[in-house]
N, C-alpha and C positions, 0 to 999 in steps of 0.2 A: 966388122968382128964377129963370129959366129960362136955358139956355144960349142964347148967341147965334144967331141964324139962320146955318146954314152950319158950325157948330163942330163938328167930329169928336167922336162919343161912344162910351164904350163898352158892352157888352151891357146893362148896366142901365139906362142912358139918361144916366149922369153923364157930363160932359166930360172930356176928356182933359187931365191937366195937362202945361202946357208945360215946367213945370220938370224933368219927368223925362227931357225931352228934350236937357236942357243938360250939356255936360261940367263936372263939378264943378272950382271954382276950386282951385289947389293952396293949401296952407297958407304963412304966413310962416315963413321960414327953411326954404323947401323946398329938398332936395338933389337936383340932377340927375345921377341916377345911369347914366352912360352904359352900364355892363356890362349893365344891366338893359333900357335903351332899345334896344340894339341885339339883345338877345336877343327883344323884341317884334317888331322889324322881321323877325328871320329868321322867327318863328313866323307872320306874317301873310303869308307867302309860301305859306303851305300852308291848308286849308280851315277848320282848329279849332286855336285858341289856348286853353288854360286855366290861369287864375292862382289858386291855391287857397293858402290859409294862414290863421291863426288871426286872430280880432279884433284890428284895428289893427296888421296886418302891412304894411300899405301898399299893399294890392293896388289900391284905387281910384285912390290918389294915383299910383301908377306908371303906370295905363294913361291916365289924364287926362293926365299930363303927356306921354305918347309920343302922345296925338292931338294936342297942342299942338307939341310940338317933335320928335316921331320922323319916322321915315321910314315912311308908310304908302303901300300899293300904291295908294291910290284914296281917294274920299271916306269919311269915316266918320260913322256915324249911331250915337246912343248913346240907350240907354233904361236907366234907372235903377230899378229892381225893388223891391217892396215886400210886406211878407206880405199883404196885402190883396187884391193882384192875383189875381183868378181865372185860369183858362186862357182864357176869353174874353176878359177884359180884357188879358191878355198879349199876345194876338196883335193886338188892336185897337193896342196901342202899339207892336208892331212894325210893322204896315202903315204905320201913320200916320208912324213914324220915317222909313221908305223915302221916303213921299211927300212929308216936310219936306226930307229930306236930299240926295235925287236930283231937285230941281226942275230941268226943263230937259232932262232925259236919258229917251231913249225906252223903251218896254219895259215900263212899268208901268200904262199908261193904263186897259187892260183889267180890270186887276185892282182899282187904287184909284178910279179914277172921280173924281167931285168930292165932298169932304166930304159926309157924310151921316147917317142914322140906323140903328141896328141892323136888320138883315135886309137893307140895300140892299146891291148888290153889291160885293166887297171888304170889308165889315165884318161880323166874327163876330155871330151872331144870338143866342147865348145865354152866360151869364156861365160855365156849368160845362164848356163846351166848346167845340169848333170843327169846323165842317163840313170833312170830308175834302178837299171840293172846293176850299175857299180855299185851304189848303195846297197843292193840287195848282197852280192858278193861280198861287201866290207863287213855286212851283220854276220854272215855265214863265215868268214874266216876268222873273226873276233870270237864266234861261238865257240872255235876249237881250240882256242888259247888254253894252255895247261894253267896259267895264273893271272891273276889281274894286271891288267896295265891302265896307267892314269894319262889320258889325255887333258893336256893344259890347253885352253884357247883363250890367251890373253888379250884383250881390248875385242871383244865379240861386238861391241856398241858401233865400232868403227866399219864394219861391214854392211854396205847399203841393202835394203829391199829385205824381203820375207823369206826367199827361197832357201837362204842358208837355214835358216831356224827350223823351216819346213823339213828339209833334210835331216836335221839332228833330231828331229822329234821322231822321227822314222829308226833312226839308228836308236838312239835310247830304248825306243820300243822293242827294238829284234836283235839287238846285238850279243844279248844274254848277259849273265851276271858279271862276267870278267872285265869289262868296261866300266872305268870308272872316270867319269867326264868332270872337270874342274873349269868352269867358265869365270872370268872376270869381265866386269863391265861397268860402265857409269850407269846405265838403266837396267832395268829387268829386261831380259832376253825374251823375243817374242815365242816362248815357251808355252803351253799349258800348265804353268806353274800351280795354279788353283788345285789342278786334278794330282799335280806330284804330290801336292802338300797332304792331301786327303789319303794318298796311297802310301804315305811315309817315304817317298823315291827322292826326295830333295832337302840337302841341308844348306841352310842360307847363312850368309855371313854378312852384315849391312854394315852401313856407313858410320853408326852408332857403335857398332862394335869394334870397329877399325880405330876409334879415337883414343889417343893416347891416354893413359891416366898419368896424375900427377908423379907417380912412381917412375914409370915410364919416361916422363918428360924430363925427369931428375938425370934418369941413366943417359939420354941423349945429350943433354945439355953438358954432362962431364965427360961424354965421348968427344965433344968438340973443343976440350981443354978448359972448359967453364966450372967454377967452384960455387954454383948456385945457393941462395937461402932457400929455406921452404917457405919464405912469402914470396920469392921471386919466381918459384916453381909453381906455385899456386896461382899466382897471378897470370903467368903465360900460359899455364892451363886453361883458364878462365876465359881469356882473351881469345885465343885461338880455338877454343872449345875441342881441344885436342885434335884438330886437323893437322894430319903428320907433315905437310908440305909447308904450312905455316910454321909449326913449332922449329922445322928444319931450316927454313929461312930466317926466322928471328935468331935461332941460334948463331946462324952465320953473320948477321948484323952484328949481335952481341959480343961476338968476338972479336969484331972489327971495330966496335965502339970503343972499347977499353973501358965501359963504365956497364956493365950489363946489370945490374939493379936500377940503375938511372933509365935504361934503354926500357925495360918492362914497365917502369913507371909511366912512360909517354905512349900513350895509345896512338900518336902519329907516328912515332918511330916503328911501331909494329905494322902501322898501315903502310908506310912506306917500303918496309921490307917485303912484303906481300904484293904489292900493286902491280908490278910489272907481270907476274904471274897471273894473276886473276884476270888483268886485262886482257892478256894473250889469250888464256885458254878458256875463258868464260864469255867475257863481253864482246870481244872482237868476232868470236865464233858464231854469233848471234845475227839473225835478220836485221834491217833496218828498224823496223817495227818494234822488236823485242829489246834492242839497244836503246831505243826511245823509252819505252815504257820502264825499263831499268832505271835510267838515270832519273826520270822524273819521281818515281816511287821512292827514290834513295833518300828523300826527306822524312820518310815515315819510319816509326819503329815496328808497324806491322802492317799489311797490305791486305786490304780487301778487294774483290774484282770492281766493284761498282766503284769505289773509291779511286781505284787505279786507272778506271774510264773516266771520272770527273777531272782526273790532273793529265790525261792524255787528250780527251775530246774524243776519242774512239770507242768502239763497242766489243774489243776483241782482249781485254784483258784476262778475262777467265779463262778464255783457250789458252793465252801464252803463259799464264802463272801455272796452267796444271802441267803444260808440256815441259816448262822449267823446273817443276816440282818432281815430274816422273823421271827427267833426266838428270838427276841429282846436281843440278846446277847451282848449289849453295842457297836453293830455296826450298822450305819445309812448310807443310802444313801444320796449322796449329790444332791439336785436338782433331776432333769431329765438325769442325766449322768450315767456313769458305775464308776464313784468314788463313795467311801466312806469314812466314819470316822470312829475311834473311840472316846468313851466317854474319856476325857482328864486323867482322874484317871486310868482307864483301860488301856490306852495305856502306862502311866507312870509304872506302876506294871508291865505290859509285858517287858517294855524296862529294868526296874530293873533285872527282872527275867532272861532275855537274859544276861544280864551281868555277873550275877552270877553263871548260869549255863552252858553257852557256853562264856566263857571268849577268845577273840581274833577275834571271829566271825563277830563283829559289823564292823571293820574297812572294811572288805570285802564286806560287804552287801551295805556299803555306796558306794564303788567304782562301784559296779553292777550298784547301783540306779544313780548314776551319768553318767553312758555310757546309760542307758535307758532314762533318763531324755531329753539327748543331742541330743540322735537319735531321740527323740521325737519333738525336737525345743523347750524345755523348758529349757532356757539356765540359767535362774536363779537359779532353783532347782537344776540342775546338778552342779552349782558352789557350792552350798552350800554342797551338798553330797561329793563333790570331797574334799572339806575341810574339813568336818566331817573324811572323809577316810584318810586325810593327803596325798592325791595325788595332791600335790600343783603343779608339772608341768603339769599334765594333766588339772587341773583346771585353771592355767595362760594361757596355750596355748588355751583352749577353748573360756576364756575369750577375749583375742585378736582376734582371729579369727573370734568372733561373734560382732567385734566393741563394746564392753562393757565399753571401755573407758570413753564415756560420761556419762554414766549411774554409773559408779564407782565414776567419780567426781561429780556428782550431787544426789547422793543417801544419804539422810539424816535420813533414818530409823537406829533403835539402832541396827537390825540385816542385815542391808545393805551389800553392797559388800565392802566398806572400811573397816567397821568392819570384815568382814569375813576374807578378805586377811590379814589384820593387823596382824593375828596368823601367818602367812606363814614366816619358818627360813629363815635368810637373805643369806643363803649358798645354796640356791636352785639353780643349775645351768641354763644357758640356756637365751636367749634374753626374752622370754616372761615372765619370773618370775621376769626379773630386770626392764621390762617395768611396771608390774602391781605394783611392790614395788614403782618405781617412782611417778606414780600415786596416790598411798596411799600417800607418802609424801606431793604431791601437794594440795590433798583433805585437809590436815591438815594445810595447809598453809606453807609450807616448802619447799620453792624453792629451797634452795642450797640442800636439801637432794634430792629432785626431780631430778637436775641437776647432782648429783653423780650417781645415778643408770641409767640414760640415758647414760652415758658414757659408763657402764657397758654393757649396751643393744646393743649400736653402736658397741662395740667391737664384740658382739657375730654376729650381723646383717650383718656388712660389713665385717668380717674377709676372708679372702681368700678362695674360694671355696664354701662359704654360700650362700643360695637361699632364701633370706627372701620372704616371701609372702606379698602381696600389702596392707593387713590389719596390718601386724606388723610395715611394714614403715610409714604406715598413722599413726599409733598409736604414733611410733616416734617421726615423724614429728610434729604432733598436740601437743605432750607433750613440746618440744622443743620451740614451739610458745608460749605456755601458761606460760612457766616457764621463758620465756627470756633465754634460753640456749645459743640461737645464739650471744648474746650479749657478752658471756665470750670469744669469739673468737677476738672481736675486742677491748679488752682492750688496751688504748694508744693511738686507732684510733681516727679521727676525728668524728664529729657527724654525717656527711653524710654518712660514711662508715657503721655505726652502724646501721642509719635509713634505707640504701639499704639492710642490712643483715635481718633486722625485715620483710621487704617487700618480700625480697627472701623466707624466711620462711613462710610467709602466702601465698605467690604463690605455693609453694612446696605441701601444704596441699591441697589444690585446684587441684593441678595436680595428685595427690595421689587419690583423691576422684573421679577423672575423669576415672580412671583406673578399679573402681570398677563397679559392674552392678548398674544402677539407682535404681532398687529396693531394694538393700542393703542399699543403702544411705538413700532411703526415709523410712526404717524401722528404721533410726536412726536419726532424725530429729536436735537432739541436736549436732551432729557433725557440722553441717553446723553452729549453733548459736556459737559454742565454737571456730570455725575458724574466723569468725568475730571478735568475743571478743578477740581471741589472735592477730589478724590484728591490731585491734584499740588500744591495750596495746602497741604495737610496733609503731604505729603513735605517741601515747601521749608521749612515750618515747624521741621521736623526736621533740615535741613541735607542731605536726602539729594537732590542735585542730579541726579545720573545718573536715579534713578528717577522724580524729579518731571518731568525731561525727557520720559522714555519714557510719562510719563502723558500729558503736554501733545502729545504727538507723535501719540498715540492721538486725544486729542481733535480735533487739527487733522484727522487722517485723516477722521474721524466729520463733519469739516464740510462737507458738500455745499451744493448751491444753496439747497435747503429750508430749510436752517439760518439764522435772523436775521443779516445782517451785524454786529451789536453782538457776538454772540457768537463770530464769527469774528475780528473786531477784538481782542476780549480774550484769545482763545487764542494767537493768533499773538504777541500782545504779551508775555504771560506767559511763553509758550516762548524768544522771544527773550531775555526777562530773565534766565532759568535759563541759558541757554547763554552770555550776557555775562559772568555771574557766574563760570562754570565755565570760561571762558577760551576757548570757540569763537567768538572775535570776527567772523570773516568770515559764518560763517552766521546770528549773533545779529544782524548788521547788515541781511541779506537779509530775516529773518523781521520784526524791527524797521519796517522799511520797508512790507512787506506788511501789518503793522498798520495802519500810518498811513494807507496808500493804501485800504485798506477803509474807513477812517473818512471819507476825503475822497470817495470816489468814491459812497458813500451818503449823504453828509452827515449822519452823525450828530451829533447835537447835543453841543457841548462837555461839558455837565452830565454827559452819559451815557459820554463817552470814558474810555479807561484811559490813566495816564501811563506804563505798563509799557513801551509801546514807545519814548517818548522817553528814559527812565530807562535802557532799554538800550543805545540810540545815546549817551548820555552816557558809560556803562561803556566802551563800545566806544572811544571817541573818548579816553577818559583812559587806558586800559591802552595805548593807542598814543601817548601822549604828547601828545595834542592838547587841552589844557588848556580853551583857548578855545571849542573846539567842545563840550566836554562841558558846559561853563556854556550854552552856548547851546541844549542839549536839556533841562539842569537847569530852566531856567526854564518851559517849559511843561510840565515833568512836574509841577512843584510846583504850577501853576495848576489842574490838574485834580483833582476830589475824590477819587477814590479812593486818591491819594498820601496823603492824610489820614487816611484810614480804615482801610487794610488795612497791616496791621503789617509785611508784608515790604517793600513799598513804602515805608513810614514810614523804616524801619530803613537801606534801601539808598540813600535820597535822602539822608538824614543821615551816612553812613557816606561817601558818595561828596563830600559837602560837606567833611567833614574831611578827606580825604586832598586835595581841591582846595586847601584853605586852606592845607594844609602844602607843597603843589607851588609855591604862589605864595609861600611864605616867610613866612605869617601863622599860626605856631603857636599864637600867644595866642587867635585867634579860631577855632581847628579844634575846640576842645572845647565851644563854644557848641551846635552842631545834635545833638551827642552828648547834651549834658545835656537839651535839649528832647525827644528821644526817650525818654530816661530818664524823664523827668517823666511821659510820656504812656503808657507800657507797664512802668514799674516801672524799679527802679534797673539790672536786667538784670547784676548781678553775681553773683549766687548763681543757685541753680537756679530757675527758674520754669516757667509752662506753655508758653513759647515759646522753647525754647532756641537755636535757631538765631538769631533777633535778637539775643538776648542775647548769643550767641558774637561775631556781627558786630561788635556795638558795643564788647565788651571787646577784640577784635583791634585796632580802629580806635583806642581809647583808648591802647593800649600804642605804636601805631605814632607817636601824637601825643608821647606821652611821649619816645620814642626821637628823634624830630626834635627835642626840645629838650634831649638830653643827659641825661634823668632816666632811667637804667636801672633803678633800684629801685623805681620807680613802673611802668615798663614790665612788670616783673616780677609785681610785686604784684598788679594788675589782672588777671593771666592765671593766680593761684595754683590750681593744683587742675587744670592742663590736661590730666593723664593721662586723666581722666575725661572729657574734652570732645572735640569733632570735631578732625578733622585740620588744619583751619584755625588753630584756636585753640593745638595743640600746636605748628606751625610758627610762628606768633607769639611763642609762649614761647621757643623755642629760639632765635631770632633776637635776643630780649631778652637771654636768657643769653649769646649769642655777644657783643653790644655790651657786655655788663657784664665780659667775659673769661673766662666760664665755658664754655671751648672745650668740654670733654668733657662737660658737662650738656647744651649744645646739642646733639652728636653722638648722645647717648644717648637724646634725646626724639626725634630725628627716624628713628633706625633703626628702630624698629617700623612706621612707617607710609610710608618710603619704596619707592614702586613702588606702593603702594595704590591699587585702582581708586577709591576716594573722594576723592582729591585732585584739587583742579583744577590747571588748565595753569599759572596765575601761582603757587600753592603748589608744583609740581614744579619750575618754574624757580628760584623761591626757595632750596628744598632744595639745588639744584646751585651755586647761590651761595653759599650758607652754607658747603657743603663745600669749595667753592674758597677761601674765604675762611679756613677753618680749616687748608687745608694749605698756607697761605703759610708759616707759621714753619719748615716742615720743611725747606726750602729746596729742593723738588724741582720745578723749573720744568716738566719734561714731565708730572707728575702733575696739577700746578695749571692749566695749561692744557688738558689734556683733560677736567678738571672743568669750565672755562669753556666749553669747545666744546660739552660736552652741553647745558649752559643755553643757549647761544646757537643750538644746533641745534633744541632745543625749541620756543623762542621765535619763531623765524625765520618758520614758515608762517602764523602769526597777527600778524605784525608786532608781538608783544608787547614793548613797551620798558620800561613803568614798572617793573617788578621792578628793571631794571637803573639806571634813575634812582634807585630808593630805597637803591640799596645802599650808596651813599655814594662819597667821595675814593677809597678805595682800588681799586675797581674801574677808576676813569679812569687810576690810575697803572699798574694792571696793563695794560691793553689799549695805553697808549701807550709800554711799556716798549721800549726798541730790541731785547731779544732774543726778542719776543713773536711766536710764529708766524702768530698770529691776525690782528693788526692792529685797525683798528677798522671793522667790518662797516658799508658804506653804508646798510643799512637801518636800524640802530640809530640813526643821526643825521639821518636824512632830514628835509628841512623844506619847506614850501611854497616856489616859486621866488621869491615876493616877500617871504619873512620869513628874509633870511640874517641876521638880528641876533641869533638865538639865542632869540627868543620864540617861545612856542608858538602856534599858529596853524591853521586850516584845511587839512587835505590834501585834494585832489578825486583821490579813487580811480581813478574811471572818469570820462575825457574827455568832455564834450558833443559831441553831434553836431553837423553845420552846421544843421541846421534847429531844434534844441533852443538854440542860440546866438540864433538870428533870433527865435524865440518869447520868450526870455529878454530880448532888445533891446526887444521890443514890451511886455514887463511894465513894464520902466523906464519907458515912455511912458503908464502907467496905462491902456492899452487894456484891453477886456473880451474874453472869448474869442471873441463873436461878430466884433469887430473886428479881432482878430487873423488871426480864419479870412479873413475879406474881403481883409485886405492882403497875406497870403501866398498867397491863391488855394487854399485849403485847407477843407477840411469842419470842422464845428466838432467833431466826432468826432476829428478826427485831431490837432486842437490839442490836446485834451484829453490825447490819448494822450503828445504830446510833453511836456506841462505834468507827466504823471506821472514820465514819465522824468528830468526834469531836477529834480524835486523829490527824487526816490530818490537821483540822483547828488551833488545839494547838501546832502542829508542834511536837508531842510527839510519843512515841509508846509503853508507858505502862501506868496502873492505877494510881499508884502513881504520875508519872509525869503529868498526865493529872489533878490530884488532885490540885498539887503544881502549875501548871500553872493556873488553875482556880482562886487560890486564889491570885495569882500575879496581875491578871487582873479583881481583885474582881468580879467575875463571881459567887462564893459562898460567 
């Protein structure tokens, strides 16, 4: 069959296809993107507009829609290009496109003449090239056009060779101002774009510009008959990164699934929707070596040429990755580095293809990657790949040798080290796997489980012939210190032995740190912080509050920005608890709020948080006579897991609950928490490996007995107080005083009066004890002087509870007509709205005007962004006001802030 007479032909004699001159139709559900149409209008005011992007980015759709509905400077002629277009055929199509599109315009007659055959004027005579004279005549004709004309060349990357680009460069340089060229391509055309940029002759629209915005995704989904929620729109935009074909294919699949929201929640569903497209358009179009590289590196989140070479066993990765990047083949560079990344959907499709086509290969690839990352000093990535490759022994050894113990204990990420190693089987042999498993248990507040695996690690480390590394020894010693494992060897010993063991454990950690190069320790500042934290724990267990506070202050000072937030949260909270017990209430409250603030600011998950900060605030509130606020903080403290694992927190929580029940007049319920803690830690009445918790429980039991009028029991539970700590001695003296044994009470407190080991509450109790003992002597001046000493000591911290617990005699003394003291206002202060004598929250620091406004918007259930908009503030400023009102209201959550605001009549 021969071409019709007069039909234009290409150099090979084949007829030109009319379809290649037609502007492609837009698809159903097309989204008219005005922002891009406007950009094309701007671009076509100049000589060259280049639209580049990966397959399916929407290049052709954009330009074809602009051709129909955009603002073009003149007629638009269109040529769709194919891979079979030779340079001669290319120019034949270009010339005929002008002939078809510019009918009725003068200036092209001498170039095109009438349709003819190859070799006639205006028609390229050979397939492999074009005569220079034809390009000259084309430029001359275009110079004579009375108005601009837009030539769209769609798919320029498909035309092989560089000759076409060379001809286009000549035409662009000589055709005059009326030619406006629009090129679409997956790759940058072989034109001197760098020169055009400096001359301001090129306008570029890139793949990132073509990406759909959330609003455009929403419009597209609605065009497919879907009614998506904002969460669905944002999830799909994020997953596809705005890739037009991906969004459209997912929209079609969502419409067919019947559950659009469920589809978006499933990454696998999105992967299946685009798999065929990506495999056909990208993977299958690559050479065999490139396909092999793509499959092997699909296990990675990011790719380095050297890492890719390690996975393939070849040396051509850099060349292949560079070519893929330039080809917009869903591979893009990461900043100004040699690293690159894949589009997440492309990576997922490649990964699934690897598993189906090459089963069993993935494990080995992960193991290779683990060793490459380890050799490169990127230990976190090495451990992730070791775990993915189930090479647990290697991963655990690397973690120990690189001192990752602190990061493991302090990592709060969902994909952190603890989460990673939690998948390790329990039967992996060796000291390092046992150490890592022990650390995982400790990070979950399971000290007992930690100690069990530490014993296994110790068996491997110190068996005959073993040569443990300093890193393994340090990891073992630090975990023993933090978990209290040293205590287990002193069950039944006296408190001094347990205390000595704890100090030795802390010294051993310091000694082992000294065996390592200082630079190694400097790289892991959390190790030093954890050492102080563990030493403070040992000191607290021995009742040495001041020394523990010093150790915790050292830990806090060592908490630089590089120390993980979880460690800072724990250190501030434990420091606050030690200070609250000691009676330094003001600073304890401040440090507790810092602890809670770190947790909120860094979004530390609740299962990893410590209850120490809340417990400290509960103690502060109770000692100041605010029982309701104490309960308010006790509840969240008890909800956190370390309160049920740490002996100190367990004990202090039980003791405070007992005191709260006594303050509420429920003496019969006060012993229950003490009995429960006794069951958990031992009866606590005789010498144990945990002297401080035992003493605290005994003192609390004595106070409950005194509240019930049972003086004999109050004394009996504290028998042997002379060999106990100062708090136990003070409690025993109070019990004897209540029983009428005044001389015994005074004899007991005489040696410890003024001791630096006394807490502020105990110092005040001793003054009150002496005051009551002086009453029978009938010397009002001496009695009032002693009482004045107690009041002066308590006033700076607003310490009220010792006076409340003292009994009716103190109220009578303060209200006596001849008393020179009167009743101090601070001692009976109540909230403005609580004049009924009940306990309630006291707002120590008033809210600012802005904080009150933020609180009012919180009551309306508004988000942070909505509050910022309503108050014309930045989101960060609103967050600052939120932290301020949380601190002042002694709360950590929005709902709690609203409830407290209502209690204080701020709302």
